N, C-alpha and C positions, 0 to 999 in steps of 0.2 A: 233536466228538461230544457232544451234550447230556447223554447218560447219565453222563458223567464230570465234569460241571460241579458246582461247589459250590452250595449253596443260594443264596448271595449272587449268584453268576454267573447262575443260573437266574432269580432275581428281577429282576436287571438286564436280562436278555434279554426277559423278559415285559413289564417296564415300557417298554422301547424299542419293543416290538411294539404295545403299547397306545397309545403316543404316536403312532406311525406311523399306526395305524388312526384315531385322533382327527384327525390332520392330513388324512387322506384324506376323512373324513366332513365336516370343516369346508370343505374345498375343494368338495366336492359340494354342500353347502348354499349356498355362495356362488354357484356356477354356477346352481343352481335358482332362487335369488332373482333373478339377472340375467335368466334366461329368463322368469320371471313378470313382471318389470318391463317387459321388451320386449313381452310379450303385452298388458299393461295399456296401454302407450303406443300400440300398434296399435289397441286397442279404443277408446281416447279419440279417436283420429283418425277411426275409423269412426262413432263417436257424433256427432261434429261433421258428418259427411257424411250423417247421418240414416239409417244402416243400422238395421235392426231388431235387437232384442236377440238373437233367434234366429240371425240371420245373423252377428252379431258372435261369439256363442258358438261357432258352427260353424267360423268362420274362424280364431279365435284359440285354440280348445280351452279357453277359460275356461268356467266354469259359468254358467248363466243367472243364478244368484243373484249372482255377482260382477259380471256385466255390468249387472244391474239396480242394484246398489249404486253402480257407477260412474256410471250414468245419473242416479241420484238425487243423488249428490254434485255432479255437474256442474250440475244444475238448481238446487241449493241455493246454489251459488257464483256464480250469474249475477246 
């Protein structure tokens, strides 16, 4: 029962909970980055196939701005 814990025990418990929360948040961030990278890779393939920026944005759920940036980057790298 937490009500009978010492101040040190409570601090240790709270620290452990914060670490757990940080680890969960970090895992979620990694997963979100992986999803974004997958969307970008799909968008790049669609750009190569001459899909419009609107079609790409709709299919990948990326913003038009991101799609346009990818298109411009690909043009500049050619």
